[in-house]
Each structure stands twice: as C-alpha cells, then as structure tokens.
N, C-alpha and C positions, 0 to 999 in steps of 0.2 A: 025509827031507825036508832037501833043502838050505836052510841058512840064510846069507843074504847081508845085510851092513852098508853102506849107502851114505850118505856124508856130504854134505851141501848138495844134500839130496833133494827140497827143496821146489820147485825151478824148473830150466829150463834142461836141461843133460845129467844132474844128478843125477836129476831127475825121469823123464828117459828112461831111464836105466838102472834106476829103480825098475819102471817099466812092463815093460821087456824081462825083467827079473828074475821078476818076477810072472807073466809070461805062460809063462817057462820055455824058449822058443824059442832053442836054440843056445847054451844058457848050460851054464858047469860044472855037472856034477851032472846029476841026471835030474828031469824034471818042472818044476812050479812051486817057487819058493823061498819060504821064510819070510823076511821082510823084516824089518830093523831100520833105521829111517831117523832119520837124525840132521840137525838144523837150528837155528838160533838161534830161528826163530819156531815157537813151540809150537801157535799156532792154525793155521798153514798147513802144519804139520805133520799135524795131525789132519784137515786137510781131503784131503791127498794120501792118508792112510791110508785114509780114508773112500771115496775114489774107486776105489783099488785093491782093497779089500775086495768093492765092489760090481761092478765090472767084469771083475776076474780070481778073486773069491773067495779071494784073498790072506790068509793069517795075517800080520798086521803089527803091529810094535811101534814105539812111537815114542821117542825119547830127545833132547829138546830140550836142546842144549849149544851154546855158542860155542867153535868149537877155537882161535880166537884168544887165549883165556884158560888158565891153568892149570888151574883148576877144571873147564872144559868138557871138554878133552883129559883129565883124570883119571877122568871120568865115564864116557867112552867106551873108556877102556883097560882100566876095570874090566868093563865089559860083555866087551870081546873077550877076557879073560882069566878068564871064566866057563866053567870046565870042564864045569858040568853042562849048559850051554846053549852049544855051541861054533859060532862063526862059521866056514862054510866059504869064504865068498868076501868080501872087503874091498875095497870101492871107494872110495877115497880121492879125492874130488870137488870138497870145498869150495875155494872160491878166489874172490879179486877181484882187479880192476886199478885203478890210481890214474890219475888224468887229470893231464896235464903233464908238463913235463921234471922230472928229478931234483931239482934244485934249488927248483923251484916247489911241491913235494909236501912238507907237514911230514915231518920226519924220523920222528915217531911212528907216521905211518901206514904208512912204508915197513918200520919194525920190525915192525909188526904184521902186514905181509903175509909177512916171513918167517917169524913164528912159524906164521902157519897154512899157509903153503906148504911150509915145510922141517921144523920143529921138530915141528908137528901129526902130518905125513906120517910122520917118522921115529919117532916114538914109537906112533902108531897101528900102522904096521907091525911095529914089535917085540913088541909085545904079541900081535898076531893071529898072526906069525910062528912065536913061542915055542909057543904052543896047536899050531898047524897042524903043526909040526915033530914032536910028540910024536905027533900022530894019523896022520903019515905022508900026510897030504893037506890042499891048501888053496891058495887062489887070492888072490893081491893084485894091483889094478889101480890104478896110481898116474896120476891123469890130469896131465898136463904140457901142452905146446902146442908148434907149430912155431916160437913164438919162442924156445924153447930152443936153437934153432940159430942164432940172430942176435942181434947186439948189441943190445938194446933196454932197457938200466937194469935196475933191480931185478926187474921182473916176468921177463925174460927169464933172467935170472940165477938167479932162484929155480927157474924152470922147468928149467934146464939141469941143476941141482942134484938136481931130481927124476930126470931121467934117468938120470944117473951113478950116483946111489944106487940106483937100481932095477935097473941093468945090473950093478953090482957086487954085490948081494945076491942077483940072479938066479943069477951064477956061483958064489957062496958056498954057495947052497944047492941046488945041482944036485943031483939025485938024492935029495933029502930027500923029495919028494913036494909040495915047497910051490913053487908056479910065480907068477911075477911079471911083470907088464906095465907099461910106461910107455906111456900113451896121447899121440899128439902131433897133436891136431887143429889145423886153420886156423880161419877163421872160422865159427863157428855160429851160426844165428840162435836168440838166447835173449835174456834180459833183461841179460845182462852189460854189453853197453856202454850201455844206456840208465842202469842203477844206478851207473856209473862216470862218467855224465856224459860219455860219449864220442860224438861225432858220427860215425857210420861209414856215413852216409847215401850218400856218393859212391864206395863202393865198388861194384864191378859186381858184377851179380848172380851171375856163375859163379865169384865168391868165396866164394859162402857155400854152408856145408853144412847138412843138416837133422839136427837134435838125435837124431831116432830111429834115422836111419841111420847116424851115427856110433857111439851106442851099441851097435846091433847089430854092426857091425863090430869093435869094440873088444872084446866080448863074445866074437865068434867069435876073433879073435885070442888071447884070454885061454885059451880053452879048448885052442887049437891049440900054446900053449906058445910064442908069438911075443913075444920081451922088448921090443920096440920095434914100437908099432903106429901107423903115418900112415894115418888114412883118406882115400881117393880118390888117383887117378892125379895129378891136378895139385900135391896137396900133397906127393907122394912125391918129385915132379920138384924142387919147392922146395927140399925138404930136402937131395936131392942135389946141387943147386946149391949151396945155402948151405955144403955142406962143402968146396966146392972153390974159391970164391969169396972172395977177401982180406976179412977182417972189417972193414977199412976201407972198403972198399966199402959193404958192408951197411950199415956204420954210417952212411956219409953219406947212403943212401936213407931208412933208418929216422931220421934228423934231419929230413929233408924231411917225411917223412910223418906226423911227430908221434905222440905216444903216444896220440893219439885212437883210432888203429885197431889197438891190442894185439890180437892173435888169441887169443880165449879162447871156452869155452863161453858 
C-alpha cells in the first residue's frame, strides 16, 4: 500500500489531491493510497477524512498542524521521518495569498507567507526525501503557480523559489529513486481567492481550471518524472511567453491587474 501525505488538504487543490490519491487512478504506486491529511482546521480534516473513507474505502490519518509555525512544521517533519510508517508521496500544497500591493500588506503577513511557501516546503521536502532516498523510492510534488514566472510581489517570488528549489533538488537526487515535480497551475476554481478577499469575478471563464483536472494532470506528471508541470495548453503558452517577454512589461501588466488576481489553487 502506498502512503501519501497532503498538506492543505481540506479544500481546493489539496482536497482534489486527496480524492485523486484515494482513488488511485494514475497515481505513483499501485492501487489506492493510505492518506495522511494535514491542515490547520481539525474539524474540517475529520470531515474530509470521513468522506474519503465512505466514498473510496480509504485508510486516512489526520494530522492537524499550522505549517506557518515551527511547532506545526515539526509535527509533520516527525511524521515524515517515521521509518516504521514511511511516506511514499509528499504533496506540499498548503498556501495562501495576500490582497493588496506589497506596501499595503502588513510585513508580518508577508513573512508568514514565506514561512509557509518556502521554509515549510524546504523542511518537509528534506524530511521526506531523506527517508525516500534510503528506501530508493519516493515522490515529492511541490505546488507552485504560473505566477512563479511573472513579477508579482512576494507571492510570485515565493513560488519562483519553489520551482527553482524543486528543479535543483530533482537534479541532485537524479538516479536515487526520488522524483520531484513543481506544479504550476493558473487560476483554479477553489476557495483561495475568497479566503484572501480577492475579487476574481472579472476573469473570463476560459481562464479557470477545474481542481480535479489539475490534480489528475499533476499526479500523472509526477509519476512520469516531469520536473515542472503546467496544466492546460493555454497556461503552457502563457509560461512560454513569460520566459521571453521582458520582466518590465509583465510587471506593468501585473500592476494594472492588481494582486486581486493572484493565480492560485
């Protein structure tokens, strides 16, 4: 039985990953996955776990933890280092966005974002990869964003770090049996924007992606060993364009659009 740990598992992409892995279709490993679900809200965790047990017959463990705190990260690190109950697949999905320009957001909120998007991803990846390398197998999926390729303040910078970190570690661990993928989705229909107080109502319908479809594409790319996964042809084109258009031009477009439209799950 394959064991998968998913952070930010109570809503949006995290819940979609949990459903996909519980079903087992196209996922790394064979058959359904035993799940370890991580999120801050213990009550919602139990609800999601109950639904997965009822709908898929999944074995589900819940681990309430706030990954923007040292205590929360330490609790999940300990679970990932448990060699008696090894984790085969780690999905670093937890994240959030801030509404407003950089100088409009309290610096404490921006630092909290960096702790969650960067420090937590680094520490959890390190804990998981250490055991995975010993076992000569394992998968790590780090959720970034197409924003990683565009100048959009702290959020984009943190997601750019996730992509580069994943690419570098994938190269370092090449041949070890440990595979890493950075997922870079565009706008996904989830609770993300509402939670951040962002108004995304003016975005055209074609800009939106379905969370379950994104999770399915990401899991397939992880199993195939693709280091950077960009779901959908339109966002692949956007990333390709971003790589060749001057950053100053994208910066002006981003400033006009505002941070209300941060792409995120």
